PDB file as gemmi writes it, atoms N, CA and C in Angstrom:
CRYST1    1.000    1.000    1.000  90.00  90.00  90.00 P 1                      
ATOM      1  N   MET A   1       0.796  -1.226   0.012  1.00  0.00           N  
ATOM      2  CA  MET A   1      -0.071  -0.010  -0.029  1.00  0.00           C  
ATOM      3  C   MET A   1       0.784   1.284   0.028  1.00  0.00           C  
ATOM      4  N   PRO A   2       2.087   1.215   0.409  1.00  0.00           N  
ATOM      5  CA  PRO A   2       2.866   2.499   0.401  1.00  0.00           C  
ATOM      6  C   PRO A   2       2.938   2.921  -1.063  1.00  0.00           C  
ATOM      7  N   GLU A   3       2.976   2.017  -2.071  1.00  0.00           N  
ATOM      8  CA  GLU A   3       2.988   2.560  -3.487  1.00  0.00           C  
ATOM      9  C   GLU A   3       1.684   3.291  -3.765  1.00  0.00           C  
ATOM     10  N   ARG A   4       0.684   2.899  -3.223  1.00  0.00           N  
ATOM     11  CA  ARG A   4      -0.612   3.555  -3.621  1.00  0.00           C  
ATOM     12  C   ARG A   4      -0.630   4.851  -3.086  1.00  0.00           C  
ATOM     13  N   ARG A   5      -0.225   5.037  -1.838  1.00  0.00           N  
ATOM     14  CA  ARG A   5      -0.052   6.363  -1.144  1.00  0.00           C  
ATOM     15  C   ARG A   5       0.910   7.281  -1.886  1.00  0.00           C  
ATOM     16  N   LEU A   6       1.979   6.750  -2.338  1.00  0.00           N  
ATOM     17  CA  LEU A   6       3.011   7.559  -3.076  1.00  0.00           C  
ATOM     18  C   LEU A   6       2.418   7.999  -4.333  1.00  0.00           C  
ATOM     19  N   GLU A   7       1.651   7.141  -5.025  1.00  0.00           N  
ATOM     20  CA  GLU A   7       1.158   7.581  -6.308  1.00  0.00           C  
ATOM     21  C   GLU A   7       0.016   8.567  -6.080  1.00  0.00           C  
ATOM     22  N   ASP A   8      -0.813   8.466  -5.036  1.00  0.00           N  
ATOM     23  CA  ASP A   8      -1.752   9.503  -4.811  1.00  0.00           C  
ATOM     24  C   ASP A   8      -1.159  10.796  -4.458  1.00  0.00           C  
ATOM     25  N   ALA A   9      -0.080  10.787  -3.760  1.00  0.00           N  
ATOM     26  CA  ALA A   9       0.615  12.040  -3.329  1.00  0.00           C  
ATOM     27  C   ALA A   9       1.283  12.640  -4.528  1.00  0.00           C  
ATOM     28  N   VAL A  10       1.860  11.892  -5.507  1.00  0.00           N  
ATOM     29  CA  VAL A  10       2.459  12.534  -6.661  1.00  0.00           C  
ATOM     30  C   VAL A  10       1.292  13.034  -7.547  1.00  0.00           C  
ATOM     31  N   ARG A  11       0.192  12.380  -7.679  1.00  0.00           N  
ATOM     32  CA  ARG A  11      -0.880  12.741  -8.502  1.00  0.00           C  
ATOM     33  C   ARG A  11      -1.336  14.146  -7.981  1.00  0.00           C  
ATOM     34  N   ARG A  12      -1.443  14.369  -6.602  1.00  0.00           N  
ATOM     35  CA  ARG A  12      -1.920  15.518  -6.010  1.00  0.00           C  
ATOM     36  C   ARG A  12      -0.862  16.652  -6.210  1.00  0.00           C  
ATOM     37  N   ALA A  13       0.395  16.389  -6.109  1.00  0.00           N  
ATOM     38  CA  ALA A  13       1.386  17.436  -6.319  1.00  0.00           C  
ATOM     39  C   ALA A  13       1.649  17.813  -7.635  1.00  0.00           C  
ATOM     40  N   TRP A  14       1.330  16.875  -8.662  1.00  0.00           N  
ATOM     41  CA  TRP A  14       1.633  17.135 -10.002  1.00  0.00           C  
ATOM     42  C   TRP A  14       0.760  18.257 -10.561  1.00  0.00           C  
ATOM     43  N   PRO A  15       1.173  19.222 -11.308  1.00  0.00           N  
ATOM     44  CA  PRO A  15       0.400  20.233 -11.766  1.00  0.00           C  
ATOM     45  C   PRO A  15      -0.773  19.735 -12.754  1.00  0.00           C  
ATOM     46  N   ALA A  16      -1.893  20.350 -12.731  1.00  0.00           N  
ATOM     47  CA  ALA A  16      -2.905  19.932 -13.629  1.00  0.00           C  
ATOM     48  C   ALA A  16      -2.583  20.251 -15.104  1.00  0.00           C  
ATOM     49  N   PRO A  17      -3.053  19.548 -16.031  1.00  0.00           N  
ATOM     50  CA  PRO A  17      -2.755  19.919 -17.443  1.00  0.00           C  
ATOM     51  C   PRO A  17      -3.446  21.164 -17.770  1.00  0.00           C  
ATOM     52  N   PRO A  18      -2.891  21.998 -18.644  1.00  0.00           N  
ATOM     53  CA  PRO A  18      -3.521  23.159 -18.945  1.00  0.00           C  
ATOM     54  C   PRO A  18      -4.829  22.975 -19.762  1.00  0.00           C  
ATOM     55  N   PRO A  19      -5.817  23.721 -19.587  1.00  0.00           N  
ATOM     56  CA  PRO A  19      -7.080  23.561 -20.314  1.00  0.00           C  
ATOM     57  C   PRO A  19      -6.757  23.583 -21.814  1.00  0.00           C  
ATOM     58  N   GLY A  20      -7.318  22.862 -22.539  1.00  0.00           N  
ATOM     59  CA  GLY A  20      -7.206  22.957 -23.996  1.00  0.00           C  
ATOM     60  C   GLY A  20      -7.506  21.609 -24.659  1.00  0.00           C  
ATOM     61  N   ARG A  21      -7.224  21.599 -25.868  1.00  0.00           N  
ATOM     62  CA  ARG A  21      -7.519  20.399 -26.703  1.00  0.00           C  
ATOM     63  C   ARG A  21      -6.346  19.508 -26.663  1.00  0.00           C  
ATOM     64  N   GLY A  22      -6.621  18.259 -26.992  1.00  0.00           N  
ATOM     65  CA  GLY A  22      -5.578  17.246 -27.076  1.00  0.00           C  
ATOM     66  C   GLY A  22      -4.910  17.257 -28.521  1.00  0.00           C  
ATOM     67  N   PHE A  23      -3.832  16.396 -28.725  1.00  0.00           N  
ATOM     68  CA  PHE A  23      -3.218  16.552 -30.050  1.00  0.00           C  
ATOM     69  C   PHE A  23      -4.056  16.087 -31.175  1.00  0.00           C  
ATOM     70  N   ALA A  24      -4.898  15.007 -30.765  1.00  0.00           N  
ATOM     71  CA  ALA A  24      -5.777  14.488 -31.926  1.00  0.00           C  
ATOM     72  C   ALA A  24      -6.766  15.557 -32.422  1.00  0.00           C  
ATOM     73  N   GLU A  25      -7.278  16.398 -31.542  1.00  0.00           N  
ATOM     74  CA  GLU A  25      -8.239  17.344 -31.927  1.00  0.00           C  
ATOM     75  C   GLU A  25      -7.579  18.531 -32.641  1.00  0.00           C  
ATOM     76  N   VAL A  26      -6.333  18.947 -32.221  1.00  0.00           N  
ATOM     77  CA  VAL A  26      -5.599  19.930 -32.873  1.00  0.00           C  
ATOM     78  C   VAL A  26      -5.185  19.456 -34.263  1.00  0.00           C  
ATOM     79  N   TRP A  27      -4.750  18.161 -34.426  1.00  0.00           N  
ATOM     80  CA  TRP A  27      -4.381  17.623 -35.731  1.00  0.00           C  
ATOM     81  C   TRP A  27      -5.697  17.613 -36.694  1.00  0.00           C  
ATOM     82  N   ALA A  28      -6.811  17.197 -36.217  1.00  0.00           N  
ATOM     83  CA  ALA A  28      -7.986  17.046 -37.027  1.00  0.00           C  
ATOM     84  C   ALA A  28      -8.364  18.437 -37.443  1.00  0.00           C  
ATOM     85  N   GLY A  29      -8.328  19.528 -36.596  1.00  0.00           N  
ATOM     86  CA  GLY A  29      -8.604  20.807 -37.008  1.00  0.00           C  
ATOM     87  C   GLY A  29      -7.698  21.484 -38.067  1.00  0.00           C  
ATOM     88  N   ALA A  30      -6.463  21.159 -37.947  1.00  0.00           N  
ATOM     89  CA  ALA A  30      -5.536  21.570 -38.963  1.00  0.00           C  
ATOM     90  C   ALA A  30      -5.758  20.852 -40.288  1.00  0.00           C  
ATOM     91  N   ALA A  31      -6.104  19.591 -40.362  1.00  0.00           N  
ATOM     92  CA  ALA A  31      -6.362  18.811 -41.483  1.00  0.00           C  
ATOM     93  C   ALA A  31      -7.529  19.442 -42.129  1.00  0.00           C  
ATOM     94  N   ALA A  32      -8.578  19.787 -41.316  1.00  0.00           N  
ATOM     95  CA  ALA A  32      -9.847  20.299 -42.013  1.00  0.00           C  
ATOM     96  C   ALA A  32      -9.602  21.705 -42.580  1.00  0.00           C  
ATOM     97  N   ARG A  33      -8.771  22.509 -41.863  1.00  0.00           N  
ATOM     98  CA  ARG A  33      -8.440  23.886 -42.416  1.00  0.00           C  
ATOM     99  C   ARG A  33      -7.705  23.730 -43.799  1.00  0.00           C  
ATOM    100  N   GLU A  34      -6.792  22.732 -43.880  1.00  0.00           N  
ATOM    101  CA  GLU A  34      -5.993  22.494 -45.055  1.00  0.00           C  
ATOM    102  C   GLU A  34      -6.857  22.039 -46.136  1.00  0.00           C  
ATOM    103  N   ALA A  35      -7.814  21.152 -45.855  1.00  0.00           N  
ATOM    104  CA  ALA A  35      -8.694  20.717 -46.975  1.00  0.00           C  
ATOM    105  C   ALA A  35      -9.661  21.774 -47.409  1.00  0.00           C  
ATOM    106  N   ARG A  36     -10.058  22.673 -46.533  1.00  0.00           N  
ATOM    107  CA  ARG A  36     -10.854  23.797 -46.970  1.00  0.00           C  
ATOM    108  C   ARG A  36      -9.936  24.747 -47.883  1.00  0.00           C  
ATOM    109  N   ARG A  37      -8.811  24.924 -47.626  1.00  0.00           N  
ATOM    110  CA  ARG A  37      -7.936  25.791 -48.334  1.00  0.00           C  
ATOM    111  C   ARG A  37      -7.674  25.211 -49.745  1.00  0.00           C  
ATOM    112  N   ARG A  38      -7.451  23.995 -49.785  1.00  0.00           N  
ATOM    113  CA  ARG A  38      -7.231  23.262 -51.054  1.00  0.00           C  
ATOM    114  C   ARG A  38      -8.510  23.392 -51.919  1.00  0.00           C  
ATOM    115  N   GLN A  39      -9.639  23.156 -51.285  1.00  0.00           N  
ATOM    116  CA  GLN A  39     -10.880  23.313 -51.940  1.00  0.00           C  
ATOM    117  C   GLN A  39     -11.110  24.717 -52.607  1.00  0.00           C  
ATOM    118  N   ARG A  40     -10.805  25.750 -51.780  1.00  0.00           N  
ATOM    119  CA  ARG A  40     -10.925  27.027 -52.342  1.00  0.00           C  
ATOM    120  C   ARG A  40      -9.898  27.359 -53.450  1.00  0.00           C  
ATOM    121  N   ALA A  41      -8.700  26.847 -53.330  1.00  0.00           N  
ATOM    122  CA  ALA A  41      -7.689  26.952 -54.338  1.00  0.00           C  
ATOM    123  C   ALA A  41      -8.207  26.320 -55.660  1.00  0.00           C  
ATOM    124  N   ARG A  42      -8.675  25.092 -55.519  1.00  0.00           N  
ATOM    125  CA  ARG A  42      -9.148  24.384 -56.840  1.00  0.00           C  
ATOM    126  C   ARG A  42     -10.346  25.185 -57.394  1.00  0.00           C  
ATOM    127  N   ALA A  43     -11.308  25.680 -56.570  1.00  0.00           N  
ATOM    128  CA  ALA A  43     -12.321  26.506 -57.083  1.00  0.00           C  
ATOM    129  C   ALA A  43     -11.863  27.700 -57.776  1.00  0.00           C  
ATOM    130  N   LEU A  44     -10.961  28.342 -57.209  1.00  0.00           N  
ATOM    131  CA  LEU A  44     -10.451  29.656 -57.809  1.00  0.00           C  
ATOM    132  C   LEU A  44      -9.669  29.306 -59.165  1.00  0.00           C  
ATOM    133  N   ALA A  45      -8.940  28.178 -59.213  1.00  0.00           N  
ATOM    134  CA  ALA A  45      -8.222  27.813 -60.401  1.00  0.00           C  
ATOM    135  C   ALA A  45      -9.239  27.402 -61.509  1.00  0.00           C  
ATOM    136  N   ALA A  46     -10.374  26.781 -61.093  1.00  0.00           N  
ATOM    137  CA  ALA A  46     -11.444  26.381 -62.085  1.00  0.00           C  
ATOM    138  C   ALA A  46     -12.112  27.669 -62.601  1.00  0.00           C  
ATOM    139  N   ALA A  47     -12.392  28.630 -61.739  1.00  0.00           N  
ATOM    140  CA  ALA A  47     -13.014  29.891 -62.147  1.00  0.00           C  
ATOM    141  C   ALA A  47     -12.163  30.697 -63.172  1.00  0.00           C  
ATOM    142  N   ALA A  48     -10.814  30.640 -62.820  1.00  0.00           N  
ATOM    143  CA  ALA A  48      -9.818  31.364 -63.668  1.00  0.00           C  
ATOM    144  C   ALA A  48      -9.888  30.732 -65.081  1.00  0.00           C  
ATOM    145  N   ALA A  49      -9.995  29.439 -65.071  1.00  0.00           N  
ATOM    146  CA  ALA A  49      -9.876  28.636 -66.399  1.00  0.00           C  
ATOM    147  C   ALA A  49     -11.087  28.948 -67.230  1.00  0.00           C  
ATOM    148  N   VAL A  50     -12.237  28.933 -66.521  1.00  0.00           N  
ATOM    149  CA  VAL A  50     -13.562  29.156 -67.326  1.00  0.00           C  
ATOM    150  C   VAL A  50     -13.514  30.666 -67.706  1.00  0.00           C  
ATOM    151  N   ALA A  51     -12.995  31.622 -66.958  1.00  0.00           N  
ATOM    152  CA  ALA A  51     -12.931  33.010 -67.431  1.00  0.00           C  
ATOM    153  C   ALA A  51     -12.046  33.156 -68.563  1.00  0.00           C  
ATOM    154  N   ALA A  52     -10.777  32.501 -68.496  1.00  0.00           N  
ATOM    155  CA  ALA A  52     -10.020  32.644 -69.644  1.00  0.00           C  
ATOM    156  C   ALA A  52     -10.600  32.039 -70.906  1.00  0.00           C  
ATOM    157  N   LEU A  53     -11.279  30.785 -70.791  1.00  0.00           N  
ATOM    158  CA  LEU A  53     -11.965  30.308 -71.955  1.00  0.00           C  
ATOM    159  C   LEU A  53     -12.946  31.231 -72.564  1.00  0.00           C  
ATOM    160  N   ALA A  54     -13.711  31.916 -71.592  1.00  0.00           N  
ATOM    161  CA  ALA A  54     -14.904  32.773 -72.070  1.00  0.00           C  
ATOM    162  C   ALA A  54     -14.177  33.896 -72.877  1.00  0.00           C  
ATOM    163  N   VAL A  55     -13.157  34.564 -72.235  1.00  0.00           N  
ATOM    164  CA  VAL A  55     -12.463  35.699 -72.947  1.00  0.00           C  
ATOM    165  C   VAL A  55     -11.905  35.315 -74.291  1.00  0.00           C  
ATOM    166  N   THR A  56     -11.377  34.192 -74.418  1.00  0.00           N  
ATOM    167  CA  THR A  56     -10.893  33.537 -75.555  1.00  0.00           C  
ATOM    168  C   THR A  56     -11.953  33.470 -76.666  1.00  0.00           C  
ATOM    169  N   LEU A  57     -13.095  32.832 -76.222  1.00  0.00           N  
ATOM    170  CA  LEU A  57     -14.061  32.622 -77.173  1.00  0.00           C  
ATOM    171  C   LEU A  57     -14.770  33.989 -77.581  1.00  0.00           C  
ATOM    172  N   VAL A  58     -14.907  34.939 -76.770  1.00  0.00           N  
ATOM    173  CA  VAL A  58     -15.306  36.256 -77.085  1.00  0.00           C  
ATOM    174  C   VAL A  58     -14.440  36.963 -78.114  1.00  0.00           C  
ATOM    175  N   VAL A  59     -13.148  36.972 -77.859  1.00  0.00           N  
ATOM    176  CA  VAL A  59     -12.246  37.473 -78.788  1.00  0.00           C  
ATOM    177  C   VAL A  59     -12.215  36.865 -80.052  1.00  0.00           C  
ATOM    178  N   LEU A  60     -12.214  35.451 -80.156  1.00  0.00           N  
ATOM    179  CA  LEU A  60     -12.241  34.776 -81.446  1.00  0.00           C  
ATOM    180  C   LEU A  60     -13.598  35.043 -82.147  1.00  0.00           C  
ATOM    181  N   MET A  61     -14.638  35.186 -81.460  1.00  0.00           N  
ATOM    182  CA  MET A  61     -15.950  35.399 -82.148  1.00  0.00           C  
ATOM    183  C   MET A  61     -16.065  36.875 -82.649  1.00  0.00           C  
ATOM    184  N   SER A  62     -15.353  37.818 -82.074  1.00  0.00           N  
ATOM    185  CA  SER A  62     -15.451  39.141 -82.507  1.00  0.00           C  
ATOM    186  C   SER A  62     -14.451  39.532 -83.634  1.00  0.00           C  
ATOM    187  N   THR A  63     -13.537  38.721 -83.781  1.00  0.00           N  
ATOM    188  CA  THR A  63     -12.569  39.103 -84.826  1.00  0.00           C  
ATOM    189  C   THR A  63     -13.201  38.696 -86.256  1.00  0.00           C  
ATOM    190  N   PRO A  64     -12.889  39.432 -87.317  1.00  0.00           N  
ATOM    191  CA  PRO A  64     -13.389  39.167 -88.621  1.00  0.00           C  
ATOM    192  C   PRO A  64     -12.741  37.744 -89.151  1.00  0.00           C  
ATOM    193  N   GLY A  65     -13.500  37.307 -90.103  1.00  0.00           N  
ATOM    194  CA  GLY A  65     -13.127  35.874 -90.642  1.00  0.00           C  
ATOM    195  C   GLY A  65     -11.768  35.934 -91.360  1.00  0.00           C  
ATOM    196  N   GLY A  66     -11.358  37.003 -91.719  1.00  0.00           N  
ATOM    197  CA  GLY A  66      -9.944  36.998 -92.503  1.00  0.00           C  
ATOM    198  C   GLY A  66     -10.230  36.534 -93.951  1.00  0.00           C  
ATOM    199  N   GLU A  67      -9.430  35.491 -94.394  1.00  0.00           N  
ATOM    200  CA  GLU A  67      -9.506  35.048 -95.744  1.00  0.00           C  
ATOM    201  C   GLU A  67     -10.667  34.133 -95.895  1.00  0.00           C  
ATOM    202  N   ALA A  68     -11.410  33.768 -94.937  1.00  0.00           N  
ATOM    203  CA  ALA A  68     -12.516  32.880 -95.303  1.00  0.00           C  
ATOM    204  C   ALA A  68     -13.594  33.429 -96.113  1.00  0.00           C  
ATOM    205  N   ASP A  69     -13.736  34.721 -96.173  1.00  0.00           N  
ATOM    206  CA  ASP A  69     -14.776  35.347 -96.975  1.00  0.00           C  
ATOM    207  C   ASP A  69     -14.170  35.803 -98.298  1.00  0.00           C  
ATOM    208  N   GLY A  70     -12.914  35.557 -98.499  1.00  0.00           N  
ATOM    209  CA  GLY A  70     -12.211  35.949 -99.831  1.00  0.00           C  
ATOM    210  C   GLY A  70     -11.668  37.361 -99.795  1.00  0.00           C  
ATOM    211  N   ALA A  71     -11.777  37.972 -98.695  1.00  0.00           N  
ATOM    212  CA  ALA A  71     -11.174  39.333 -98.626  1.00  0.00           C  
ATOM    213  C   ALA A  71      -9.707  39.285 -98.346  1.00  0.00           C  
ATOM    214  N   PHE A  72      -8.995  40.262 -98.919  1.00  0.00           N  
ATOM    215  CA  PHE A  72      -7.504  40.312 -98.702  1.00  0.00           C  
ATOM    216  C   PHE A  72      -7.347  41.611 -97.982  1.00  0.00           C  
ATOM    217  N   ASP A  73      -7.312  41.473 -96.576  1.00  0.00           N  
ATOM    218  CA  ASP A  73      -7.335  42.787 -95.851  1.00  0.00           C  
ATOM    219  C   ASP A  73      -5.772  43.436 -95.873  1.00  0.00           C  
ATOM    220  N   LEU A  74      -5.764  44.542 -95.355  1.00  0.00           N  
ATOM    221  CA  LEU A  74      -4.497  45.333 -95.444  1.00  0.00           C  
ATOM    222  C   LEU A  74      -3.395  44.740 -94.485  1.00  0.00           C  
ATOM    223  N   ARG A  75      -3.795  44.081 -93.427  1.00  0.00           N  
ATOM    224  CA  ARG A  75      -2.819  43.436 -92.641  1.00  0.00           C  
ATOM    225  C   ARG A  75      -2.113  42.170 -93.466  1.00  0.00           C  
ATOM    226  N   THR A  76      -2.971  41.533 -94.186  1.00  0.00           N  
ATOM    227  CA  THR A  76      -2.375  40.421 -94.910  1.00  0.00           C  
ATOM    228  C   THR A  76      -1.481  40.890 -96.013  1.00  0.00           C  
ATOM    229  N   ALA A  77      -1.887  42.004 -96.723  1.00  0.00           N  
ATOM    230  CA  ALA A  77      -1.196  42.588 -97.764  1.00  0.00           C  
ATOM    231  C   ALA A  77       0.155  43.120 -97.168  1.00  0.00           C  
ATOM    232  N   GLU A  78       0.143  43.740 -96.055  1.00  0.00           N  
ATOM    233  CA  GLU A  78       1.393  44.194 -95.371  1.00  0.00           C  
ATOM    234  C   GLU A  78       2.325  43.046 -95.128  1.00  0.00           C  
ATOM    235  N   LEU A  79       1.888  41.945 -94.534  1.00  0.00           N  
ATOM    236  CA  LEU A  79       2.516  40.772 -94.203  1.00  0.00           C  
ATOM    237  C   LEU A  79       3.131  40.229 -95.484  1.00  0.00           C  
ATOM    238  N   TYR A  80       2.296  40.144 -96.557  1.00  0.00           N  
ATOM    239  CA  TYR A  80       2.802  39.476 -97.898  1.00  0.00           C  
ATOM    240  C   TYR A  80       3.967  40.400 -98.385  1.00  0.00           C  
ATOM    241  N   GLU A  81       3.874  41.721 -98.246  1.00  0.00           N  
ATOM    242  CA  GLU A  81       4.920  42.537 -98.708  1.00  0.00           C  
ATOM    243  C   GLU A  81       6.293  42.459 -97.981  1.00  0.00           C  
ATOM    244  N   THR A  82       6.122  42.118 -96.731  1.00  0.00           N  
ATOM    245  CA  THR A  82       7.367  41.907 -95.819  1.00  0.00           C  
ATOM    246  C   THR A  82       7.952  40.555 -95.870  1.00  0.00           C  
ATOM    247  N   THR A  83       7.176  39.554 -96.424  1.00  0.00           N  
ATOM    248  CA  THR A  83       7.827  38.347 -96.426  1.00  0.00           C  
ATOM    249  C   THR A  83       8.030  37.745 -97.856  1.00  0.00           C  
ATOM    250  N   ARG A  84       7.779  38.573 -98.832  1.00  0.00           N  
ATOM    251  CA  ARG A  84       7.991  38.205-100.294  1.00  0.00           C  
ATOM    252  C   ARG A  84       9.486  38.139-100.508  1.00  0.00           C  
ATOM    253  N   TRP A  85       9.980  37.112-101.265  1.00  0.00           N  
ATOM    254  CA  TRP A  85      11.393  37.105-101.586  1.00  0.00           C  
ATOM    255  C   TRP A  85      11.672  37.296-103.049  1.00  0.00           C  
ATOM    256  N   THR A  86      12.697  38.133-103.231  1.00  0.00           N  
ATOM    257  CA  THR A  86      13.186  38.402-104.591  1.00  0.00           C  
ATOM    258  C   THR A  86      14.705  38.126-104.603  1.00  0.00           C  
ATOM    259  N   ALA A  87      15.139  37.734-105.786  1.00  0.00           N  
ATOM    260  CA  ALA A  87      16.518  37.477-105.858  1.00  0.00           C  
ATOM    261  C   ALA A  87      17.420  38.669-105.730  1.00  0.00           C  
ATOM    262  N   PRO A  88      18.594  38.503-105.019  1.00  0.00           N  
ATOM    263  CA  PRO A  88      19.447  39.535-104.863  1.00  0.00           C  
ATOM    264  C   PRO A  88      19.995  40.268-106.233  1.00  0.00           C  
ATOM    265  N   SER A  89      20.015  39.399-107.213  1.00  0.00           N  
ATOM    266  CA  SER A  89      20.486  40.015-108.498  1.00  0.00           C  
ATOM    267  C   SER A  89      19.498  40.790-109.209  1.00  0.00           C  
ATOM    268  N   ASP A  90      18.294  40.877-108.679  1.00  0.00           N  
ATOM    269  CA  ASP A  90      17.219  41.771-109.387  1.00  0.00           C  
ATOM    270  C   ASP A  90      17.620  43.245-109.228  1.00  0.00           C  
ATOM    271  N   ALA A  91      18.305  43.547-108.113  1.00  0.00           N  
ATOM    272  CA  ALA A  91      18.772  44.906-108.021  1.00  0.00           C  
ATOM    273  C   ALA A  91      19.865  45.202-109.101  1.00  0.00           C  
ATOM    274  N   LEU A  92      20.592  44.320-109.511  1.00  0.00           N  
ATOM    275  CA  LEU A  92      21.719  44.563-110.533  1.00  0.00           C  
ATOM    276  C   LEU A  92      21.009  44.497-111.938  1.00  0.00           C  
ATOM    277  N   LEU A  93      20.151  43.661-112.169  1.00  0.00           N  
ATOM    278  CA  LEU A  93      19.417  43.436-113.399  1.00  0.00           C  
ATOM    279  C   LEU A  93      17.901  43.676-113.357  1.00  0.00           C  
ATOM    280  N   PRO A  94      17.493  44.917-113.073  1.00  0.00           N  
ATOM    281  CA  PRO A  94      16.084  45.066-112.812  1.00  0.00           C  
ATOM    282  C   PRO A  94      15.277  44.744-114.036  1.00  0.00           C  
ATOM    283  N   GLU A  95      15.677  45.072-115.240  1.00  0.00           N  
ATOM    284  CA  GLU A  95      14.788  44.807-116.341  1.00  0.00           C  
ATOM    285  C   GLU A  95      14.685  43.380-116.883  1.00  0.00           C  
ATOM    286  N   ARG A  96      15.563  42.526-116.424  1.00  0.00           N  
ATOM    287  CA  ARG A  96      15.547  41.099-116.874  1.00  0.00           C  
ATOM    288  C   ARG A  96      14.949  40.250-115.789  1.00  0.00           C  
ATOM    289  N   ARG A  97      15.019  40.584-114.439  1.00  0.00           N  
ATOM    290  CA  ARG A  97      14.574  39.805-113.493  1.00  0.00           C  
ATOM    291  C   ARG A  97      15.004  38.363-113.451  1.00  0.00           C  
ATOM    292  N   VAL A  98      16.280  38.122-113.544  1.00  0.00           N  
ATOM    293  CA  VAL A  98      16.932  36.805-113.604  1.00  0.00           C  
ATOM    294  C   VAL A  98      17.590  36.581-112.422  1.00  0.00           C  
ATOM    295  N   ASP A  99      17.411  35.345-111.892  1.00  0.00           N  
ATOM    296  CA  ASP A  99      18.021  34.876-110.612  1.00  0.00           C  
ATOM    297  C   ASP A  99      19.394  34.307-111.025  1.00  0.00           C  
ATOM    298  N   LEU A 100      20.397  35.106-110.907  1.00  0.00           N  
ATOM    299  CA  LEU A 100      21.792  34.616-111.325  1.00  0.00           C  
ATOM    300  C   LEU A 100      22.171  33.423-110.512  1.00  0.00           C  
ATOM    301  N   TYR A 101      21.795  33.259-109.230  1.00  0.00           N  
ATOM    302  CA  TYR A 101      22.132  32.188-108.482  1.00  0.00           C  
ATOM    303  C   TYR A 101      21.473  30.855-108.948  1.00  0.00           C  
ATOM    304  N   GLY A 102      20.364  30.942-109.631  1.00  0.00           N  
ATOM    305  CA  GLY A 102      19.711  29.750-110.130  1.00  0.00           C  
ATOM    306  C   GLY A 102      20.183  29.451-111.406  1.00  0.00           C  
ATOM    307  N   GLU A 103      20.811  30.314-112.268  1.00  0.00           N  
ATOM    308  CA  GLU A 103      21.300  30.086-113.557  1.00  0.00           C  
ATOM    309  C   GLU A 103      22.805  29.689-113.652  1.00  0.00           C  
ATOM    310  N   LEU A 104      23.517  29.609-112.626  1.00  0.00           N  
ATOM    311  CA  LEU A 104      24.913  29.244-112.644  1.00  0.00           C  
ATOM    312  C   LEU A 104      25.006  27.795-113.133  1.00  0.00           C  
ATOM    313  N   PRO A 105      25.977  27.429-114.144  1.00  0.00           N  
ATOM    314  CA  PRO A 105      26.151  26.185-114.410  1.00  0.00           C  
ATOM    315  C   PRO A 105      26.686  25.337-113.305  1.00  0.00           C  
ATOM    316  N   ALA A 106      26.513  24.111-113.347  1.00  0.00           N  
ATOM    317  CA  ALA A 106      27.159  23.174-112.484  1.00  0.00           C  
ATOM    318  C   ALA A 106      28.589  22.885-112.697  1.00  0.00           C  
ATOM    319  N   MET A 107      29.376  23.138-111.726  1.00  0.00           N  
ATOM    320  CA  MET A 107      30.826  23.009-111.845  1.00  0.00           C  
ATOM    321  C   MET A 107      31.314  21.561-111.633  1.00  0.00           C  
ATOM    322  N   ILE A 108      32.309  21.206-112.393  1.00  0.00           N  
ATOM    323  CA  ILE A 108      32.867  19.857-112.173  1.00  0.00           C  
ATOM    324  C   ILE A 108      33.689  19.749-111.066  1.00  0.00           C  
ATOM    325  N   GLU A 109      33.496  18.720-110.306  1.00  0.00           N  
ATOM    326  CA  GLU A 109      34.171  18.614-109.104  1.00  0.00           C  
ATOM    327  C   GLU A 109      35.667  18.210-109.447  1.00  0.00           C  
ATOM    328  N   SER A 110      36.507  18.535-108.649  1.00  0.00           N  
ATOM    329  CA  SER A 110      37.998  18.302-108.888  1.00  0.00           C  
ATOM    330  C   SER A 110      38.327  16.774-108.818  1.00  0.00           C  
ATOM    331  N   THR A 111      37.479  15.964-108.275  1.00  0.00           N  
ATOM    332  CA  THR A 111      37.813  14.657-108.218  1.00  0.00           C  
ATOM    333  C   THR A 111      37.280  13.783-109.386  1.00  0.00           C  
ATOM    334  N   GLU A 112      36.614  14.483-110.276  1.00  0.00           N  
ATOM    335  CA  GLU A 112      35.989  13.749-111.419  1.00  0.00           C  
ATOM    336  C   GLU A 112      36.813  14.194-112.724  1.00  0.00           C  
ATOM    337  N   MET A 113      36.852  13.254-113.582  1.00  0.00           N  
ATOM    338  CA  MET A 113      37.563  13.594-114.841  1.00  0.00           C  
ATOM    339  C   MET A 113      36.557  14.095-115.782  1.00  0.00           C  
ATOM    340  N   PRO A 114      36.832  15.121-116.537  1.00  0.00           N  
ATOM    341  CA  PRO A 114      35.943  15.657-117.395  1.00  0.00           C  
ATOM    342  C   PRO A 114      35.425  14.679-118.536  1.00  0.00           C  
ATOM    343  N   GLY A 115      36.204  13.828-119.044  1.00  0.00           N  
ATOM    344  CA  GLY A 115      35.876  12.892-120.055  1.00  0.00           C  
ATOM    345  C   GLY A 115      35.526  11.479-119.526  1.00  0.00           C  
ATOM    346  N   GLY A 116      35.386  11.326-118.362  1.00  0.00           N  
ATOM    347  CA  GLY A 116      35.036  10.110-117.732  1.00  0.00           C  
ATOM    348  C   GLY A 116      36.402   9.479-117.177  1.00  0.00           C  
ATOM    349  N   PRO A 117      36.245   8.134-116.769  1.00  0.00           N  
ATOM    350  CA  PRO A 117      37.539   7.566-116.156  1.00  0.00           C  
ATOM    351  C   PRO A 117      38.501   7.292-117.290  1.00  0.00           C  
ATOM    352  N   LEU A 118      39.733   7.213-116.862  1.00  0.00           N  
ATOM    353  CA  LEU A 118      40.754   6.962-117.835  1.00  0.00           C  
ATOM    354  C   LEU A 118      40.925   5.483-118.384  1.00  0.00           C  
ATOM    355  N   LEU A 119      40.363   4.567-117.546  1.00  0.00           N  
ATOM    356  CA  LEU A 119      40.359   3.164-117.993  1.00  0.00           C  
ATOM    357  C   LEU A 119      39.089   2.773-118.638  1.00  0.00           C  
TER     358      LEU A 119                                                      
END                                                                             
């Protein structure tokens, strides 16, 4: 029985635990807050995606058809003028419009004999 008395004396002398919740309750509360935060983040991301899709659709529907109706608008004409290629030799020979680089004859390679093999 002395052990029982010692245990009771220690229990009486030991300070009482502070009022509050236990670890399991605190952990469950934190998990619930995290779940709500993630749910809000997912909802916000979904709303942003829907808004971006709606803006894209409105912009695409408000732009003119372009070449679909057979019109050649000024933007396309300007783009055509800036991307059209002419031969560099056209500046030298403007009246003939000859591409000198395409008209050069093929040169014989130094490893080939002009009349064919010797044997």
